[in-house]
N, C-alpha and C positions, 0 to 999 in steps of 0.2 A: 504494500500500500504506500504510494508516494503522496507527499503533501505538496501543495502548490499555493501560491498567493498571486492573484491577478487583480489589479486595481483595488487593492484593499480587501478582496474577498479570499478567504482561505477555504480550501476544500481538499479532500483526499480522493485519489483516483487510481485504479489499476487498469492494466491492459484489458483484463476480462470485463471490467465495468464498461469500458468504451465499446467493446465488441457486443455486449448485451444491449446497450442503449441504442446502438446503430443498426443492429440486425433487422429490425422492422422498418428502418428509415430508407426511403428512396433517395439515392444520391442526386443532388442538384447538378446542373451542367457545370463542368469545370472550366473556369476561365484562365486559371494560372496554377496556384499551388494546391496540392491535394495530399491527403493521407490515405494510405491503403489499409483497409480493415476487412479481414476475411474475403480478400480478393475483390472487394468493391472499393472504388476510389471516390472519396468525398472531398469537396472543398474544405480546407482546413478550418475555416470559421464555422461552417455548417456543422462539422464534426464536433468541435469543442462546445458549441452552443447546445447541441443535442445531448452530449455526454454530461454536461455540467448544469444545464439550465440557465447559464449566463446569457444575457442579451448580447447580440453581436456588436453592438456599439460600446460595450464595456471592455472589449479587449481588441488587440491587434492581431494580424496574421503572425507576427513574430511571437506573440504570447502563445498562440496555438502551437506553433512549431516547437517552442521550448517544451511544452507539455508532452507532445508526441515524441520528441527526441528522447526525453527521460523515460518514456514508456516503451522505447525501442520499437515504435511503429514506423514502418517505411513511409517516406514522403518523396514527393517528386513534383515536377521534373527536377532533376539534379541541378540543371543550369539555373532554373528560376529560384531555387532555394538560396543559391549563392547571391544572386542579384537582390533578393529580398533583404539580405543583411545590409547591403550598402544603401538600398532605398530606405530602410528603416532608420539608418543613421541620420539621413537627411530629415526624416519625419520626426525623429526624437529631438534633434537640434531645434526644429521648428516649434515643438512643444515647449522646450526650454525657453526659447525666445518669447513665446506668448506669455509664459508664466513669470519670467524673471527680467525681461528686457523691454519689450515693446511698450507696455503700459507705463512703466517708470519713465522712460525717455520721452514718450509723447506728452507726459504730464509736466515736463519742464518747459515752462513758457518762455522765459528769457534766455534764448540760446544765443551764444556768441557767433561771430562769422565762421570761426573754425568749427564750432559744434554744428552749425547748419550744413556745412560741407559734409561732415561725417554722417549726419542724420540723413541727408539727401541720398548719399550713396547706399547707406543701409536700407532705406526704404525701397530703392530700386532693386537691390539685391534680394530683399525679402519678397518682393513681387515675383522675381524670377524663381525663387524657391517654391512659392505657392503654386506657380504654374508647373514646375517640375513634379510636384507631388501628385498631380493629376495625370501624369504620363507613365504608363508601365507596359504598354503593348508594343509589339514589333513595329507596327505602323507609326508609332510615335518617335521612332529612333532619331530622325533628323531634328525634330523639335528638341529632344533631350540634348543633342550635341550643341545646337545653337544656343540654348539657354545656359548650358554649362560654359560655353565659350564666353558668353556675355558676363556670367558671374566671375570668370577669371579676370576679365578686363576691369570689372568693377572693383575686385579685391586688389588688383594692382594699383588702381587709382587711389584706393583707400590708403595703401602703404606709402604711395608717393606724397600724400598730404603731409607725411611726417618728415620728408627729406628734401622737398623743394622749397626754396626760399620764397617768401610771400605767397605761399600756396593758396590760402583762403582767398586772397584778393584776386589772384590769377584765375582760380576756379570760377569765381563769380563773374569777372570781366569777360572771360572766354565765352560764357553764355551769351553775353551781349554782342560779342564779335561774331558769333555764329548767327545770331538773329539778323545782324546787319548784312552778313554775307548772303543769307537766304533771301532777304528782302531785295537786295540789289540784283541778285540773279533772276528773281521773278520779274522785277521791273524791266530788266534788260530783255527778257523774253517778250514782254508785252510791247516794248519799243520795236523789236524786230518783227513782231507779228501783231500789228495794230488791230487786225480783225478778230483777234482772239477774245473770247468772252471773259477772260481773267480780269478781275477788278483789282487794280493796284493802288487805289486811292489811299487806303490806310497805310500800306507799305511805303508809299512815296512820302507821306507825312512823317512816318517814323524815321526815314532816312534823312529828311530835311532837318528834323529836330535833334537827331542824335548822332549823326555820322561824325561830325567834328570831334565831339567828346569821346566817342568810342575809339576813333582812330588815334587820338592823343594818348588814351590809356593803353592802347595796344603798343604804340611806339615806346612808351615808358616801361612797360612790363616785359616786352619781348623784342628788344632792339635787334634789328638785323635778322630776325626770324621770319622768313617769307619763302614759301607759304607757311601759315600757322595752322596746324591740323589738330593740335592737342594742347590743353591748358598748361601742361608742364613745360611746353616749349620744345619737347622732344617728339617729333612727328612719328618716329619709328618705334613700334611696340617692342622690338628687339632691344633698342637702346634703353627703354624704360625698364624692362625686366632685368637687363644686365645691371642697371644701377641698383635695383632692389636685391639682386643676388638670389641665393637659394631660399625657397624652392621655385621662385618665379622664373628664373632663367632656364632651369631644367624643364619646367612645364612648357615654356615657350618653344624651346628647341625640340622637344620630344613629342609632346601631345598636341600643341597648338596647330602644327601643320596637318595632323590627322583630323582635327576638328574642322579646319578650314576646308580640307579635301571633302569630307562628308557633307559640309554645308554648301560648297560652291561647285565642286568639280567631279563629284562622284557619279554622275549619270543616274543610274537607277539604284545605286547603293543606298541603303536605307529604306528602299521600297521592296526590294526582292531579297533582303537579308534573311538568312536562316535563323531559326530559334536559337541554336547553339551559339552562333556568332553574335546574335543580338545579346545573349546573356553575358558573354565575355566582355563585349565592348560597352554595353550599358552599365555593367558593374563598374568599369573603369571610370566612366563619366559621372555616375552617382557618387563615387568616392571623391573625385576631383571637386565636384560641386559642394560636397560636404566640407572639404578643406577650405574652399573659398568662403563658404558661409561662416566658418569659424574665424577666418581673418576679419570679416566684417563685424561679427559679434564681439570679438576681442577688442577691436578698435573702439566700438561704441562703449563697451564696458570701461575701457581706460579713459576715453575722452570725457565721459559723463561721470566718472569716478563712482561707479556703482558699487565697487568693492568697499567703500566707506560704510555703506549701510549693510552690506552682506559680504563678509570676508571670505566666504566659501563659494562665491558666484562662479569663479573660473573652474573650481572643482566640480560644481554642478554641471557646467558645460562639458567638461571632460567625461563626467558620468553619463551624460546624454549621448556622447559620442561612442563610448565603449559598451554601453548597455546592450545594444543589439548583437554583440559578439559573445554574450553569455548564453549557455545552453540549459542551465539548471538554476533552481532557486538558490542553491548553495553558492554557485558562482556569482549570481547577482548580489547576494548578501555580502560576499567577500569584497566585491567591487565597491559596494556602498560603504563598507567599513574602511576600506583603504582611502577612498576619496572624500567621504563626507564625515567620517568619524562616528 
């Protein structure tokens, strides 16, 4: 008889209990993960709900997998169980974010310029994570890659805020530079195509009122940089990641070309990708996305000094990252003791 704790609920369960409970139950269609019980394959969440009486919203697929691993019940497909761990890391970090970071930071009304830069990048990264958490199918492969690539670029920007001189001012002014560039490009198109239905009245007014000021700020902050394609003044992502060093330079040299290839040059790759290949590659990108998410969260924790109110907040984040790699209650409790005391 094995004992388990899920979402505060404690219960005892044996392999025979699961078999008896599921014997009269018709398996639901399998979309991804399954557990095999007396030669029948059940979705893991259906199986645990039937075996314990828990509502499916009270536990995750990883919770179910942990129970069935301890009871030595076979699960599959093998490829998907591996991907599920990395996916669950991202989900676990997002839950940590909701509980420990999001509300606290949002509630700080008087944010400095530097804090607004960090907060803006964090919100954009968080939105990417929320999108990633809705993607788990083979057909989602290219979307997973694109979102992970964007998260990598956002995390690099977050770290650059710490090493670029006048970073907050440059970050803010660059937004205005880009607005001016886009406005001038649209107005130029209208001038070249007067019959176009594009209305440039507002854009022309913006240019007339702001061009001189924005150009003066640009000349002051980025003297001699032309064209200007990034707020740091380094137009090349390779140069930016080299400045940051490990692990950004390694990710750029090794994984970024693969992400760009899948996004732009892969033809049908991502559409005709096989399940096994999907599992291997998707696992890589869920892992990378989690690393980037932790970079964003760490910067927010440090910039907003959240550790003053909770000196274990970084340990809680580490716990959220490592929890999906535990297989038993004993391992989970050991991890909790090591990180949270």
